[in-house]
N, C-alpha and C positions, 0 to 999 in steps of 0.2 A: 261128631268129633271134629273140631277145627284143626286143620293141619297147616304146616309151613308158617307158623306164627313166630315172628322174631321181634321181641320187645325192643331191641335196640333201634328198630326202624321207627319207633314211636317216642322214645325218650328224648327229652331235651338234651342237647349236646353237653351243656354244663353239668347235667345230672349224672351222665354216664360214668364219669371218673371222679365224682365228688368224694372227698374224704370226710366222713361224718365226725362230729364232735364226740370225743370219748370222755364220758363223765367218770367220776371217781368210782361209782358203783358199776360202771361198765368194765373198769379195769380190774376191780377185785369184787368177786361175786360170792365167795364162800363165806357167808355171814353165819358165824356160830357164836354161842354164848362164851363169854370170857375174852373175846377178842377186844383189843384196844383200837378204836377207830379215830385216828387223828389225821385222816387223809383228805377230807372234803371241806375243811374249814367250817364245820357245823358248830352250833352252840352245844357244849358238852352236857348241859343240864337237862335232865329228862322231862320233857313235856308230853311225851307220847308221839309228838310229831316234830321233834327237834332234828331227826335224821331225814335225809333225802329219801324219797320213796323209790321202790324198785323201778328202774327206768323201762324194764321190759314186762312188768306186771305178771311175772311168771305164774304165781299162784292163781290169779284171776283168769288168766288165759287157760290154765289147766282145767278149771271148772267149766269154762265155756267150751273148750274142746270136747270134754266128756259129754256135755249137754247136747252139743250140736253134731257130734260124730265127725269132727275134723281134726287135723293135726294142729298143735299149737303154732307150728311154723306157717300156718295159713291164716293167722290172726294178727291184726294190728288194732290197737285201741286208740281212740282219739278223745279229745276234750269236746264231747258231743259229736254227732255225725258231721256237723259243719266243718270241724277241723279235719276230719277224714277226707271230706270232699275237697277242701282247700289243698291238702297234700297231693291229692290226685291231679288237680290242676297244675300244681307246681312241678310235678314230675313229668307230665306229658304235654302241657300246653306252653309252647314257645310264645312269649308276649309279642304282640303286633304281627304275628305270622299265622299261628294255628287257629283252629276253629273247633267249636263243639256243636252238637245238635241236641236240642231239647224239644219237648212236645207239649206246648201249652194247650189247655191250662194245666199247670204242674207246680211243683214246689218252687217258690220264688228265689231261693238261695242259689240255684244253679246260675241264674242270670246275674245275680249280684256278684258271685264269685268269678264269673266270666269277665265282668267289668273290672273287678279288682286286679285280676291277673292279665288284663289287656288281651283277652282272647275273644274273638268274634263268636257270637251265639247265633246259629242258624235255627230259626224256629219253624218247625213243621207241625202245624196245628193238628190235633187229634181229629179223627173222623166224628161225625155227629153222634155216633154210638160210643164215643170216648175210647176208641181203639186206635192203635198206631196205624198210620198210612205207610206200610212198609215200602211200597214202590217209591213214594215221594221221599222218604228218608234215605233210601239207598241211592236214589237219583241225585240227591243233594250232596252226597259224600264225595270227597276227593282226597288227595294225599295230605291235605292240611286239616282234615276233620279227624282229630285224634280221639275224641270222646263222644259217646252217645249215652245220654241219661234217660233211663226208663224208671219211672216211679210207679211201682206196682205192688200192692194196691196204690192207686194214684191219689194224690192230694191236689185239688179239692174234690175230684169227681167220685172218689171212694171205690171205684171198680178196679178189678184186676185185669191186666192185659192178657189176651189169649195166648196160651202157651206156644202154639205153632207160630204165631207172629214173632214172639220173643226169640224162639229158636232160630227162625229165619234170619233175624237181625244179628244174632250172635255169630252165626255162621258166615254171613255175607258182608257184614260191616268190617272194614279192614283195620279199624282202630280198637280201642277199649270200650266195652259195653259195661256201664255201671247200672246195676239194678238196685234201686233204693227200696228196701223192704222194711221201712219203718213200721208199717202196719200189718206185716205178714202174720202176726199171731192172732189176728182177728179174721183171717181169710180162710176159706175152704180150700184154696189152692195150695199146692206144695211149694215150699221154698226152693229157689234155684240153687241154694246152698247144697242141695242133695246131688247136683250135677256139676259141682265146681270143678272136679277133676277132668271133666270132658272138654272144658273150654279154657285154654290158657289166656284168652283175652277177656275173661269175665271177672268182674268185681261185684260182690254182693255186700251192701251195707245194711246194717241193722242198728237198733238202738235199745237202750234200757229205759227210754223216756216214756214209752206208751204202755205196752202190756205189763212191763215190770214196775211201773209206778215210780220211776226214779228220775223224772225230768230235772229235778233240782240238783242232781249231782253231776250232770253233763258227762255221759259216757256213751260214745258211739263206737261201733264195731265194724271193722273192715275184714272181709273174708276174700282171699284171692290166692293165686299160685304163690309158691315160695319165692319165685323170682320177683313178682310184683311187690310182695310184702317186704322183701329185703331192700328194694329200692325205696319204699316209703319209710322204712326204718332209718335209712340214711339221712333223710331230710326232716324227720319229725323233731320237735324240741326234746331235749334229753329227759326231762321229767314232766312230760305233758299230762300225766294222770296223777293227781295228788294222792296222798296216803288216805285221807278221809274218804275220797271217792272209791278207792280200791277196797277199803274196809267195808263200806256200806254196800257196794255192789256184791262183794263176796257173801256178806250176810244175807242179802236178798236171794241170791242164787242158791243158798242152802235151804230155801223154803219154797221150792218149786210148787209144792202142793197148794200153798196160799195163792200163788200167782195164777195157777190154772183155775182155781175157784173164782178169782176176781174176773178173769177173762170170760169164763162161762157166764157170770152174772152180767157182764157188759153185753155179751152177745144176746142173752135173753132180753135184756132191756132194750137193745137195739131193735129187735123185732116188735116188741110192744110199742115202742115210740113210733116206729114207722107206720104201724097200723093205725094208731091214734091220730097221727098227722094227716093221714089220708082222708080223715073225716072232717077236717077243719076247712071251712069255706074259703079262706084266703089262700090255702095251699093248692097249687095247680099240679104239682108232681113231686113225688118222693122217689129219688133215684135209688137203684139197688146199691147196697153197700157191702163191701168186703173189709171195712175198716171200723174204727170205733167212733165214727161220725156219720152223719147223713147230709147229703146235699139235697136241698129242698127248693123247688121253684115256687115262688109266691107271686101274688098280684103286683106288688110294688116293694121291692127289696129295701130301697132307701127309707121309705116311709115305715115299713114294719121293723127295720133295724132300730130306728130312732124310738119308736114306740116301745120296743122291748127294753131298750136302755132306760127309758123313763120308768119302766116297771121294775128296774133292778136286775135285768137279765142281759148279759153280754153274749152275743153270738158273733159269727164272722160273716161280714157282708162280702160276697164274692161276685157281685153283679158286674164289676169292671173286667173280670177275667173272660178270656175267650170261651165261648159256648156256655157261659154261666149267667146270662142276662137274667136279672131278677131272682138270683139264687142266694139263699142263706145257707151257711154251714153250721149244723148243730152237733156239738160233741155229745156223745151219749154219757149222761151223768148218772148219779145214783137214782134209785126209784123215786125218792122224794123230789129231787131236782127235775127229773123228767116230768113228773106229775105237775109240778109248778109251771113248767114251760107250757104244757098242754092247756092248763087252766088259763094262763095269761093269753095265749093265742086265741082261745075260744072267746075271751072277753073282747079281743080286738075285732 
């Protein structure tokens, strides 16, 4: 349990007293049949989407709260996880003053968002076993390091970070710890969402893009204390989640059985694919995966990437990333797609 945490010590000064925009649907929420709505300058002709969407996505949050075992007040939704991450930067990162810490190799948007928000990015490379160097991370932190980003399971390495290392960082880092759990549904590790109430400086982000098969609707989820969520709500765009996205997400969440079946199939295919890759001569190592992809070290990543493209297979070349020399990243596909990949690799 982290004690003596004061969010005001981390917030940007201009955010502390900001007055959020109040939309028409924020001011009048009791939407019932028969009401005449001429308050929001909407087109009056029904197209099913002529009205503004619920700015707080109440019904969708209710579904997520029940599914994840948290309060609706601990949830903020974003236009993809990237919007959620950007809101976190804007709340806690003072431009040209504050800093963040990231652990390469990791998700590239942390660095991009740091540049956009004029916040310095201190990079502490993962250890050779792809685990955080806790001493180096804490040693690099000071009063200006407001955010620490932990991607677990990590992209592109596919492994989860050790729980004791994460807990040490949450307890000892004086800023906000953001755990990006985009791939948590494919992991044997428990989500840190289960311990959210213990750590007032913890933010957990998840997404419907991976396990839920909804990458095209762009819906990211932020779980945090009510205090942090209230701050982020102040600065988010008023209607950041459109009605079509809310409807599609709600429909998918009503079919958890299908989602679990798809995840189970992906996990099964991940094991089969990993075993078959081990037997291919150009493959030097298949790293352990807690995600829906495999990081694979080959003899010559640039050459093999180009050969695969020529054969009509697009993979991700990660050879320029720290600790990933000559590594390709393979997303686990359908059984037929995985078999095609193995067939082509054997031909090479």
